N, C-alpha and C positions, 0 to 999 in steps of 0.2 A: 551664687558668687563664683567667680573664677579664682581659684586658689593655687598658688605655687608653693610647693614644699621643697626646700633646698637642703640636701643632706649628703654627707660624705659616705654614708653607709646605708644600704637598703637591701631588701630581699633579693637574693636568697642568703645574704650574709647572716650569721647567727650572732646577734648581740642585742642588748636592750634598746639601743637607739634605732637600729634597723627594724626591730619588731614594733616599736612605738610608732614610727612613721608609716609603716605598712598598715597597721590597724587604723590609724587616724585617717589615712586616705580612704580605706574601705568604708568607715563609718560616715565620713563627710559626704561621700558619694551616695550613700543610702539616704542621707538627709537632703539630697537634691542638688548638691554642689558639683561643679566641674573641678576636678583636682588634677594637677599636673606635677609630676615629681621630677626634679633635676638632681642627678646623682652621678656617681662614678661608674665606669665600666668595672665589671666584676666577673671572675671566672664562674661559669655555671648559670649566669643570669639568662632568663628566657629571651628568645628572639621575638622581634616584632611586638614589644610590649606597648600596649596602648597608653598614651599619655605619660610615658616614662622617657626621659631624655638623659642620656649618659655622656659625660665628658671623658676623654682619655685619662687613664690613671695608671699609677704604678704602686706596688706594695711599699709600705714604709720600711726603711732599712732596719729600724729598731723594733718594729711591731708588724711583722710580715703579713699577719692575717688582716690588717687594716690597710686601706689604700688612701693615696693622696691624689686628688685630681687637679686639673688646670684651674687657675684662679679666674681666667676669663676665656670664653670661647665665642668668637665673633658670630659663628653660625647660630649658636643657641641664643645669643643676644637678639638676633633677628627674630627667632621664634617667639621669644618673650614679648617683643614689640608687637607682633601680630596677634598674640593671644589676648592682649589688653587685660592683664591680670588685675583683679580687684585688691588682692593682698598677697604679700610674700611672707612666708613663714620659714625662717631659717632654723636649722637644727644642728648647726655646727658653727664654730668660731673660725674655721679655717677655709680651705679652698672654696667649697660650694657656698659657704656662708658669706664669704667675701664677694663672690660672684653675685649672690642674691642681693647684697647691699648695693653693689654697683648698679645693677639693673633697676633696683627700687629708686635710687637717686636719679638715674637717667630718665626714667619714665614716670617719676613722681607717684610711686605706688607705696601705700602704707605698709609697714613691716611689723611683724611679731617675731620674737626670738625665744626659743626654748633652750635653757642652759641645762644640758644633760650630764655633763662630766666635770668632776672636781679634778682639774688637771694637775694640781700640785701633788696629788697622790700618785701620779704616773710619771713624774719627772726622772725617776731612776732609770727609765729606758733610754733617756737621752744622755744623762750624766750620772753614771753609776758611782763616781767618786764623791763621797759624802760632802767633803768640804766645798766642792764646786757645785754640788747639787742644790745647796741653799740659794745660790744665785739664780739657778734655773727655776726654782720654786717661786722666788720673788718675781721673776719675769712672768710666770704663769698667772700670778695674781694680778699683776699690772695689766697684762693683755686681756684677761677676763673682764677687768674693770673697764678698760677702753672699749671693748666690743659691746658690752652691755649698755654702756652710757651713750653710745653713738648709734642709736637705732630706736625702734619702737618699743612697745610693751614687752616686758620680760616675763616668761613663764618658767617656774621651777616646780619640781615634783614634791618637795617637802619643805617644811619650816626650817629644817637643818640647812638646806641650800640657800634659802632666803636670807637667813642670818649670816651665812658665809659671805654672800654677795654684799650685804650691808656692811660687813667688816672690810670688804674690799673697797668700800665707798661708792658702790653703784647707787646712783640717784634716780635712775629710771623707775617708773612704777613696776612693781613686781607682784605677780599673782601666783598663788600656790595651787597647782592643779595636778594631783597625782596621776601618773600615767596609767592608762587602763589596759586590761588584758581581756582576751576572749575566754571568759569563764568556762564556756562549754568545752573548750579544747582540753581542759584539765579535769573534767568530770570522769572519774574512774569508771562509772557505770557504762560509759560509751564503749569501753574496750572489752571485747569478748575474751573469755579465759584462754582460748587457744592463742590469741595474739599475745597476751601477757606471758604465757608459757614460752612462746618463741623468744620474747625479749629476755626473759629470765635465763634461758639456755644460752642466748647470744652473749650475755655479759658474764656468764659463769655462776649463776645462782641456781641452787637446787629447788628453791621454792618454799622451804621451811624456815629460812633465816629471818631474823629481825634486821631490816635494812636501814642503816644510817646513811642518809643520802646527801650528797652535795651535787648541785648542777650549776655549771657556770665556767667561766674562763679559769684555766689553771695557771695562775700567775702570782708573782710575789705580793701584789697589793691585795689579793684575796685571802692571804694569811692561812692557807690550808696547812702549812707547816705546823702552826700552833695546834690545830685539831689532831694531827697525827701524833704529836708529842704528848697530848693529853689522853689519848685513847687507850694506850696499852693496858692499864689496870682494868678498864671496863671490858675490853675484848678478851682478856685473860679470864676474867670472872664469868663472862657470858660467851661461851664457845659457840652459841648459835647466832651471834651478831656479826654483821659484816659492814664495813665502811665502803660504800659504792660512790665512786667519783665519776660523774658524767661530764666530760669536757676535755679540752686540749689547751695547750699553751706552753710558754717557755719554761715554766717551773716543773713540768711533768717528770723529767728524768731525775731531777734532784729529789722530788718527793718519793719516787720509787726507791731510791737509795735510802732515804730517811726511814721509810717503812721497814726496810730490811735491817737497818741499824737498831730500830726500836723492837725488832723481833715480832712484828705484826703483819709482815708481808702476806702471810697466808689468809689473813682476815681483811685485807684491803684490796679492792678491785678498781683498777684504773681502766675504765671502759672506753675512753676516748670521746670525741665529739659525735653527736648524733644529729640527724636531719631535723631542722626546726619544725617541719610539718609533723614529725612523729614524737616530739619531745614529751607530749602529754602522757604517752604510754610508758615512758621511762620514769616519770614522776610516780606513776601508779605502782611501780616496783618498791617504793620506799615505805617506811613506817614512821620516819621522822626526818626532817630536813635540818641540816646544821650549817653554820657559817661562823667564821671568826673575822670576817672582813670589816674594816673600818673605812673603806673607800667608797661606799655606796651613796648615791644621791637619793635613791628611793629603795632599792632592793627588790626589783621586780620578781626575782626568783623566789623570795620569801612569800610573796603574794600568790605566785603560781603554785607553790607547794601547798599553801593553805587551800587554794581552790581545789586541789587534788585530795584534800582531807588530811594533809600531813601537819601535825603540830611542828612548831619550829623551836629549836634550841640555838640561840644566836648570841654572839658577843654584844654586850650592851652598846647601843649606838642611837644617836638622836633620830636617825631616819626611821627607826622602828617605834617611835613614841606612840603613834596612833595605830600601829599595826599589831604589835606583839603585846599581849596582856598576860603577865606572869600568872601561872596557875590556871589559866583558862584555855588558851590556844598554844601554850608552850612556855618557855622560860628564857630569860636573858641571863647571861653569866658574865662575871668579871674574873673568875678564878677557875682553876681545874676542878676544885671541889664542887663549885656551883654547876659547872658544865656536866660533870658525871652524875650529879644528883638529878639534874633536869632530864638527862637521858634515862636514868633509872625509873623516874616517875612516869614519863610518857610511854616507855616501852614495856615496863613490867609492873606498873602500878595498877590500882583498882579502877582508875578513871580513864582508861585508854580510849574508849569510845566517846567519852565526853570531850576529850581534847580534840579528837578528829571532827566532831560535830561543830565545836566552837571555831575551829580553823576554817571550815567551809563558810560559816556565817561571817567571819571577819573579812573574807575576800570579796563579798558581795558589793560593797561600795566602790570597788575598783574595776567595775565593768567597763568595757570599751565604749558602751553606749553613753554612760555618764561622762566619761572622759571627752568624747567628741562634742557632746552638748555644751560642756563648759568652755571648750576651746572655741566653739562657734560663737558663743556669747562675747568672747574677747574680740573676735573678728568684727562682729557687728558694731562694736564700740569704736572701731578704728575709722 
């Protein structure tokens, strides 16, 4: 098949959607398909990319690390016409997604759409004033409903997102297909000790600490603030523990100040964003992965952490229903008491090795190979 993937974000950008589309392309090509990516221009993107077409773009005013492209590009429309695509798979509801829908309608190409992002959790970037933010959230729900109802089959990563779209009154057929990851990339055994020693020195770890790890965007919706407010008694009791934050974003400076206010700045390390190609080595520095986010559609970072053998202690969320098993590969929490008890058990309890083994096993069903195979089956039905 000739497949067109339309996305507003793509490699080398670092985020879940970019990684998902990049891996999907790789795996579909391994299965013998011709895959063409239509995306935005991005700083640092490779030159002369084969089968990758980029439209001019600018960074979003309120979210500078993400970009917005043109809704229609006459030259690329001609490329699509000549390619004679068998299917168009959109991965955004905005610029490139609209472009993909226009091309699909013009050339009568069947479409599939993946709904990656719960937009109502991100509206504070557009309208920070709460009383007006309600209206923006309502618009995000209506627009999601409109886009999903005016196209082909809809794919979502979890039952949580399927139920959300059903509440939005999306009537198009919805399939739940968890996004896959490259499990080998997070296999700790692939990283030599000298590489890990370099990474530890780079982020300021001596090598003997128990590392409480967060990897991801440093932003309000990720709720890292709650983690920092809950950690002081644990870090005071366990002087060998460190909270390591890998990532960047608009909340970074505020969190630095919060760590100082909570008198734990000496035990919290903000290491900044790291290259996507090297991120597996940074997971290997951790002993447990933590999150208090409630805005995840799937929580790929949880699965990446488990693939690296890290138990997860995360705030209870429907997206974790089939991933996190309390007492086996980590713990969910709803209170500070539960959070600290979970950390105590996985870091200092008698079953540390068991939690790590169970975490690795839990990640296996989320391989990129399984993901691509299930997506391919949807294409063949169109």
